[in-house]
C-alpha positions as CSV (number, residue, x, y, z in Angstrom):
1,X,83.8,98.4,66.5
2,X,80.5,96.6,65.9
3,X,80.6,94.6,62.6
4,X,84.2,95.7,61.9
5,X,85.6,93.8,58.9
6,X,88.7,93.8,56.7
7,X,87.0,96.3,54.4
8,X,87.2,98.8,57.3
9,X,91.0,98.7,57.3
10,X,92.3,102.2,56.5
11,X,94.7,102.8,53.6
12,X,98.1,101.4,54.6
13,X,100.1,102.9,51.8
14,X,103.5,104.1,52.8
15,X,103.6,101.9,56.0
16,X,106.1,99.2,56.7
17,X,104.8,96.2,58.6
18,X,106.6,93.3,60.1
19,X,104.6,90.1,60.7
20,X,106.2,87.2,62.5
21,X,105.0,83.7,61.6
22,X,103.5,85.0,58.3
23,X,103.9,81.8,56.5
24,X,100.6,80.3,57.7
25,X,97.4,80.8,59.7
26,X,96.8,84.1,61.4
27,X,100.1,85.6,60.4
28,X,99.5,84.8,56.7
29,X,96.0,86.2,56.8
30,X,97.2,89.3,58.6
31,X,100.0,89.9,56.2
32,X,97.8,89.4,53.2
33,X,95.2,92.0,54.3
34,X,97.9,94.5,55.2
35,X,99.4,94.1,51.7
36,X,95.9,94.3,50.2
37,X,95.5,97.7,51.8
38,X,98.8,99.0,50.6
39,X,101.4,98.3,53.2
40,X,104.9,97.0,52.5
41,X,104.9,93.8,54.5
42,X,108.0,91.9,55.7
43,X,107.2,88.2,56.2
44,X,109.4,87.2,59.2
45,X,109.4,83.4,59.0
46,X,111.5,80.6,60.5
47,X,111.2,78.4,57.4
48,X,112.4,80.0,54.3
49,X,110.7,77.4,52.1
50,X,107.3,77.9,53.7
51,X,107.9,81.7,53.8
52,X,108.6,81.7,50.1
53,X,105.4,79.8,49.5
54,X,103.4,82.3,51.5
55,X,105.0,85.2,49.7
56,X,104.1,83.7,46.3
57,X,100.5,83.0,47.4
58,X,100.1,86.6,48.6
59,X,101.6,88.0,45.4
60,X,99.1,85.8,43.4
61,X,96.1,86.9,45.4
62,X,97.0,90.6,45.7
63,X,98.2,92.1,42.4
64,X,100.9,94.6,43.1
65,X,101.4,93.5,46.7
66,X,104.7,94.7,48.2
67,X,105.9,91.8,50.2
68,X,109.3,90.5,51.1
69,X,110.7,87.5,53.1
70,X,113.3,87.7,55.8
71,X,114.3,84.7,58.0
72,X,113.5,84.9,61.7
73,X,113.8,82.1,64.2
74,X,112.3,83.3,67.5
75,X,113.7,80.3,69.3
76,X,117.3,81.5,68.6
77,X,118.3,84.9,69.9
78,X,121.2,85.0,67.4
79,X,118.6,84.8,64.6
80,X,116.6,87.6,66.2
81,X,119.7,89.8,66.5
82,X,120.6,89.1,62.9
83,X,117.1,90.0,61.7
84,X,117.2,93.3,63.4
85,X,120.8,94.1,62.5
86,X,120.1,93.5,58.8
87,X,116.7,95.1,58.7
88,X,116.8,97.4,55.6
89,X,114.4,100.1,56.8
90,X,114.9,102.9,59.2
91,X,111.2,102.9,60.2
92,X,108.7,100.4,61.4
93,X,105.1,101.4,61.4
94,X,103.7,98.1,62.6
95,X,105.2,95.1,64.3
96,X,102.8,92.2,64.7
97,X,104.2,89.7,67.2
98,X,102.2,86.8,66.0
99,X,104.4,83.6,65.7
100,X,104.0,81.1,68.4
101,X,103.8,77.5,69.5
102,X,101.2,75.8,71.7
103,X,101.1,72.8,74.1
104,X,104.3,71.2,72.9
105,X,106.1,68.4,74.7
106,X,108.9,69.8,76.9
107,X,111.8,71.2,74.9
108,X,114.2,74.1,74.9
109,X,115.2,76.8,72.5
110,X,118.7,77.3,71.1
111,X,119.4,79.5,74.2
112,X,118.1,76.9,76.7
113,X,114.7,78.5,77.5
114,X,111.6,76.4,77.8
115,X,110.3,76.4,74.2
116,X,106.8,78.0,74.7
117,X,108.1,80.8,77.0
118,X,111.2,81.2,74.8
119,X,109.4,81.5,71.5
120,X,106.1,83.1,72.5
121,X,107.5,85.7,74.9
122,X,111.3,86.0,75.0
123,X,111.8,85.9,71.2
124,X,109.2,88.7,70.7
125,X,110.5,90.7,73.7
126,X,114.0,90.7,72.1
127,X,112.7,91.5,68.6
128,X,110.6,94.4,69.8
129,X,113.5,95.8,71.8
130,X,115.9,95.5,68.9
131,X,113.4,97.2,66.6
132,X,112.5,99.9,69.2
133,X,114.6,102.7,67.7
134,X,112.8,102.3,64.3
135,X,109.4,102.1,66.1
136,X,110.1,105.3,68.1
137,X,111.3,107.1,65.0
138,X,108.0,106.4,63.2
139,X,105.0,108.6,64.1
140,X,102.0,106.5,65.0
141,X,103.8,103.2,65.1
142,X,102.1,100.2,66.7
143,X,103.2,96.9,68.4
144,X,100.5,94.3,68.4
145,X,101.2,91.1,70.3
146,X,99.0,88.1,69.7
147,X,98.0,86.5,73.0
148,X,95.2,84.0,73.7
149,X,92.0,83.6,75.8
150,X,93.9,80.6,77.3
151,X,96.2,83.0,79.1
152,X,93.6,82.5,81.9
153,X,94.9,79.0,82.4
154,X,97.9,80.3,84.5
155,X,99.7,83.3,85.8
156,X,103.4,83.5,85.4
157,X,105.7,82.1,88.1
158,X,108.4,84.6,88.3
159,X,110.7,82.2,90.2
160,X,110.2,79.4,87.6
161,X,109.7,81.1,84.2
162,X,111.1,78.1,82.4
163,X,108.8,75.6,84.1
164,X,111.8,73.7,85.5
165,X,110.1,72.4,88.6
166,X,107.2,70.8,86.8
167,X,106.3,70.9,83.2
168,X,102.6,70.8,82.1
169,X,102.2,71.8,78.5
170,X,98.9,73.7,78.8
171,X,100.0,75.5,82.0
172,X,103.2,76.5,80.3
173,X,101.3,77.8,77.3
174,X,98.9,79.8,79.5
175,X,102.0,81.3,81.3
176,X,103.5,82.3,77.9
177,X,100.3,84.0,76.9
178,X,100.1,85.8,80.2
179,X,103.6,86.9,79.6
180,X,102.5,88.4,76.2
181,X,99.8,90.4,78.0
182,X,102.1,91.5,80.8
183,X,104.7,92.6,78.3
184,X,102.0,94.6,76.4
185,X,100.9,96.2,79.7
186,X,104.4,97.2,80.8
187,X,105.4,98.3,77.3
188,X,102.4,100.6,77.1
189,X,103.2,102.0,80.5
190,X,106.8,102.8,79.6
191,X,105.8,104.3,76.3
192,X,103.3,106.6,78.0
193,X,105.9,107.6,80.6
194,X,108.3,108.8,77.9
195,X,105.6,110.7,76.0
196,X,105.8,108.3,73.0
197,X,102.8,107.9,70.7
198,X,103.7,104.3,69.8
199,X,100.7,102.1,70.7
200,X,101.3,98.8,72.3
201,X,98.2,96.6,72.1
202,X,97.2,92.9,72.2
203,X,94.7,90.7,70.4
204,X,93.6,87.2,70.2
205,X,91.8,85.1,67.5
206,X,89.3,83.2,69.7
207,X,89.1,79.7,68.3
208,X,90.6,79.9,64.8
209,X,91.4,77.0,62.4
210,X,95.2,77.0,62.2
211,X,97.8,74.3,62.5
212,X,98.8,75.6,65.9
213,X,96.6,73.0,67.7
214,X,97.9,70.0,65.8
215,X,101.6,70.7,66.1
216,X,101.9,69.4,69.7
217,X,100.2,66.1,69.1
218,X,102.2,65.7,65.8
219,X,105.4,66.2,67.7
220,X,104.6,63.4,70.1
221,X,102.9,61.1,67.6
222,X,99.6,61.3,69.5
223,X,97.4,60.5,66.5
224,X,94.1,60.5,68.4
225,X,94.8,63.9,69.9
226,X,95.8,65.2,66.5
227,X,92.6,63.9,64.9
228,X,90.5,65.6,67.7
229,X,92.3,68.9,67.2
230,X,91.8,68.7,63.4
231,X,88.1,67.9,63.8
232,X,87.8,70.9,66.2
233,X,89.3,73.1,63.5
234,X,86.8,71.8,60.9
235,X,83.7,71.8,63.0
236,X,84.0,74.5,65.7
237,X,86.6,77.0,64.7
238,X,86.3,80.1,62.6
239,X,88.6,80.6,59.7
240,X,92.1,82.0,60.0
241,X,90.9,85.0,58.0
242,X,88.2,85.7,60.6
243,X,90.5,85.0,63.5
244,X,92.9,87.6,62.1
245,X,90.3,90.4,62.3
246,X,91.0,91.3,66.0
247,X,94.7,91.5,65.2
248,X,94.1,93.7,62.2
249,X,91.8,95.9,64.2
250,X,94.4,96.4,66.9
251,X,97.0,97.1,64.1
252,X,95.0,99.5,62.0
253,X,91.8,100.9,63.6
254,X,92.1,104.6,64.5
255,X,90.5,104.1,67.9
256,X,92.6,101.1,69.0
257,X,94.0,102.1,72.4
258,X,97.3,101.3,74.3
259,X,97.1,98.2,76.4
260,X,93.8,97.2,74.8
261,X,93.0,93.5,74.4
262,X,90.8,92.8,71.3
263,X,89.2,89.4,70.5
264,X,86.1,88.0,68.8
265,X,82.8,89.5,70.0
266,X,80.9,86.2,70.7
267,X,82.1,84.9,74.1
268,X,85.7,85.5,73.0
269,X,85.2,82.6,70.6
270,X,84.2,84.0,67.2
271,X,82.7,87.0,65.5
272,X,83.8,90.6,64.8
273,X,86.4,92.3,66.9
274,X,85.4,93.5,70.4
275,X,87.1,94.3,73.7
276,X,88.1,91.1,75.3
277,X,88.1,90.0,79.0
278,X,91.5,89.4,80.5
279,X,92.7,88.0,83.8
280,X,93.4,90.6,86.5
281,X,97.0,89.4,86.8
282,X,97.8,90.6,83.3
283,X,97.2,94.2,84.6
284,X,99.5,93.9,87.6
285,X,102.2,96.7,87.4
286,X,104.6,95.0,89.8
287,X,104.4,91.6,87.9
288,X,104.9,93.4,84.6
289,X,108.0,95.1,85.9
290,X,109.4,91.9,87.4
291,X,108.9,90.1,84.1
292,X,110.4,92.9,82.2
293,X,113.6,92.9,84.3
294,X,113.9,89.1,84.0
295,X,113.3,89.3,80.2
296,X,116.1,91.9,79.8
297,X,118.4,89.7,81.9
298,X,117.6,86.5,80.0
299,X,117.8,87.9,76.5
300,X,120.5,90.6,77.0
301,X,118.2,93.0,75.2
302,X,117.6,96.3,77.1
303,X,115.1,99.0,76.2
304,X,117.4,101.9,77.0
305,X,115.1,104.5,75.6
306,X,112.3,103.3,77.9
307,X,114.0,103.1,81.3
308,X,111.4,102.9,84.1
């Protein structure tokens, strides 16, 4: 893994990849490199206009790139179901659950879930479950979920998943990222129990310069906080391209393992991909099973092929 870079990505010809939030930041960088190495990449984006711009940019940077745009709003389960129902391929080699929101003011999704939990976890839980038949039908398929080193801010509260008792934006974000890791842990366990060779893994970008950090302050008109976040992106963060490397490693490296958590090598902050530290609560089997049951109940999406 030492010194691993985008040039080490194996040939992806013949593979079909779905990348959520591919219109900007990590998702865009991930989609571009997968296309550069031969994959057919589906850009799953909430905004069709921004998604179209991303598609045109990738097509301009990668001659011959096979990319297509499909609308997906992870904050609306009807949109998730429509995306899966109209998905034109019978196989999925790679699903990158990348899209997310961070430290937003309190709000709810179209289905009434707290926005960060609803988008970051429940939307991806539903999408993965609905695409599961195509994943299971594809030898060597992978599901890579993008978490964060900030998952260590908070464990989930199984009795208050939607932060209804008290909402604190950063705690809610940490809980949503813990949910990403618990989902990966339980998905990997269930896949192994059924003898499937699908790999479920997680990754994080460290501190990468994307617009994720500025969206929350923008939404509330907190100009000073927005300027501080923008300055951090300029002065401290690594590029989105560098931040995408752990995701690309988990998605393509032959030795990526189920339930692994890959991040930047230097203190989890920046650098080439390396195994990343994770909070012990993200490896708790009982917590993973409780979150799974709650997620099936809340979304109405059941993983019938992976019953515990």
